[in-house]
SEFI-791514 format. One record per residue (C-alpha): residue number from 1; residue in three letters; z, y, x. Coordinates in nm, 4 decimals. Layout:
// residues N
{NUM "ala" {Z Y X}},
...
***
This chain:
// residues 116
{1 "met" {11.0794 8.8553 10.9375}},
{2 "leu" {10.8611 8.8848 10.6306}},
{3 "phe" {10.4815 8.8944 10.6787}},
{4 "ile" {10.3142 9.0249 10.3643}},
{5 "his" {9.9395 8.9802 10.3639}},
{6 "tyr" {9.6211 8.9043 10.1762}},
{7 "pro" {9.4726 8.5846 10.3286}},
{8 "lys" {9.1087 8.6973 10.2865}},
{9 "cys" {9.1710 9.0247 10.4714}},
{10 "ser" {9.0291 9.0123 10.8264}},
{11 "thr" {9.2939 9.2524 10.9592}},
{12 "cys" {9.5662 9.0308 10.8098}},
{13 "gln" {9.4074 8.7268 10.9763}},
{14 "lys" {9.4127 8.9077 11.3130}},
{15 "ala" {9.7760 9.0056 11.2590}},
{16 "lys" {9.8746 8.6478 11.1712}},
{17 "lys" {9.6974 8.5190 11.4822}},
{18 "trp" {9.8813 8.7796 11.6917}},
{19 "leu" {10.2184 8.6758 11.5458}},
{20 "asp" {10.1424 8.3090 11.6178}},
{21 "glu" {10.0258 8.3831 11.9743}},
{22 "his" {10.3540 8.5657 12.0380}},
{23 "asn" {10.5566 8.2779 11.8911}},
{24 "leu" {10.7188 8.5032 11.6329}},
{25 "val" {10.8840 8.3318 11.3390}},
{26 "tyr" {10.7997 8.4748 10.9980}},
{27 "thr" {10.7890 8.3991 10.6287}},
{28 "glu" {10.4496 8.4513 10.4662}},
{29 "arg" {10.4060 8.6235 10.1334}},
{30 "his" {10.0751 8.6619 9.9489}},
{31 "ile" {10.0583 9.0269 9.8396}},
{32 "val" {9.8668 8.9558 9.5171}},
{33 "glu" {10.0480 8.6408 9.4035}},
{34 "glu" {10.3837 8.8004 9.4775}},
{35 "asn" {10.3303 9.1734 9.4387}},
{36 "pro" {10.5948 9.3938 9.6032}},
{37 "gln" {10.8421 9.5161 9.3425}},
{38 "tyr" {10.9421 9.8788 9.2913}},
{39 "ala" {11.2889 9.8355 9.4500}},
{40 "glu" {11.1398 9.6640 9.7567}},
{41 "leu" {10.8728 9.9303 9.8015}},
{42 "lys" {11.1283 10.2085 9.7696}},
{43 "ala" {11.3557 10.0469 10.0305}},
{44 "trp" {11.0667 9.9798 10.2713}},
{45 "tyr" {10.9353 10.3330 10.2305}},
{46 "gln" {11.2777 10.4840 10.3034}},
{47 "gln" {11.3374 10.2477 10.5964}},
{48 "ser" {10.9940 10.3087 10.7526}},
{49 "gly" {11.0169 10.6853 10.7836}},
{50 "leu" {10.6440 10.6964 10.7039}},
{51 "pro" {10.4747 10.9222 10.4485}},
{52 "leu" {10.4353 10.7352 10.1187}},
{53 "lys" {10.0560 10.7717 10.1382}},
{54 "lys" {10.0621 10.5260 10.4341}},
{55 "phe" {10.1645 10.2515 10.1894}},
{56 "phe" {9.8424 10.2899 9.9912}},
{57 "asn" {9.5374 10.0794 10.0749}},
{58 "thr" {9.3108 10.3849 10.0839}},
{59 "ser" {9.0049 10.1807 10.1808}},
{60 "gly" {9.0490 9.9388 9.8894}},
{61 "leu" {8.8153 9.9183 9.5913}},
{62 "leu" {9.0965 9.9634 9.3397}},
{63 "tyr" {9.2187 10.2797 9.5143}},
{64 "lys" {8.8659 10.4214 9.4933}},
{65 "glu" {8.8029 10.3053 9.1344}},
{66 "met" {9.1259 10.4697 9.0212}},
{67 "gln" {9.0299 10.7904 9.2088}},
{68 "leu" {9.3752 10.7997 9.3642}},
{69 "lys" {9.2653 11.0304 9.6448}},
{70 "asp" {9.2538 11.3056 9.3826}},
{71 "lys" {9.5489 11.1874 9.1705}},
{72 "leu" {9.8175 11.1103 9.4305}},
{73 "pro" {9.8891 11.4704 9.5371}},
{74 "ala" {9.9883 11.5550 9.1785}},
{75 "met" {10.2133 11.2491 9.1399}},
{76 "ser" {10.5830 11.2377 9.2245}},
{77 "glu" {10.7119 10.9866 9.4814}},
{78 "glu" {10.8678 10.7979 9.1911}},
{79 "glu" {10.5322 10.7731 9.0105}},
{80 "gln" {10.3554 10.6654 9.3303}},
{81 "leu" {10.6103 10.3877 9.3950}},
{82 "gln" {10.5813 10.2699 9.0335}},
{83 "leu" {10.2018 10.2615 9.0714}},
{84 "leu" {10.2193 10.0635 9.3983}},
{85 "ala" {10.4407 9.8071 9.2231}},
{86 "thr" {10.1717 9.7396 8.9602}},
{87 "asn" {9.9150 9.5755 9.1892}},
{88 "gly" {9.9351 9.4296 9.5393}},
{89 "met" {9.5762 9.5346 9.6073}},
{90 "leu" {9.6935 9.8989 9.6086}},
{91 "val" {9.9361 9.8292 9.8928}},
{92 "lys" {9.8264 9.8659 10.2562}},
{93 "arg" {9.8480 9.5381 10.4399}},
{94 "pro" {9.9607 9.3575 10.6375}},
{95 "leu" {10.3260 9.4544 10.6167}},
{96 "ile" {10.6043 9.3370 10.8450}},
{97 "val" {10.9578 9.3738 10.7143}},
{98 "thr" {11.2741 9.2920 10.9079}},
{99 "glu" {11.6311 9.4153 10.8690}},
{100 "asp" {11.5529 9.7283 11.0679}},
{101 "ile" {11.1719 9.7515 11.0980}},
{102 "val" {10.8906 9.8168 10.8506}},
{103 "leu" {10.5355 9.8095 10.9901}},
{104 "val" {10.2412 9.9001 10.7688}},
{105 "gly" {9.8926 9.7930 10.8761}},
{106 "phe" {9.8156 9.6113 11.2004}},
{107 "lys" {9.8239 9.8190 11.5176}},
{108 "glu" {9.8613 9.5762 11.8063}},
{109 "ala" {10.0309 9.8209 12.0479}},
{110 "glu" {10.2852 9.9271 11.7867}},
{111 "trp" {10.3585 9.5658 11.6884}},
{112 "ala" {10.3986 9.4656 12.0555}},
{113 "glu" {10.6416 9.7530 12.1142}},
{114 "lys" {10.8493 9.6999 11.7992}},
{115 "leu" {10.8485 9.3196 11.7710}},
{116 "asn" {10.8856 9.1996 12.1308}},
***
């Protein structure tokens, strides 16, 4: 299981604590130091079944500075994935990736259901 996070993010800290409390084994990956690549993002997006917008950190400063709320609707999925691959701070976190599960953001009930 891959746990992709930003260590300073309070939600990521809660998620990490939850994983540890449930004795789940994971590999950590710092989302900024090791930004998700285009191919990874595309695979995760397809595997998740979620709308692509869910992969964007819509509450992030960079998202707001780039005015993506207005720009995303006009962009193709391809362009959106390419954009996500440019900067980890654009990607919603934390992310959990396993062979058959992709979880975006920390929702305790969903994590408990899918990971236990």
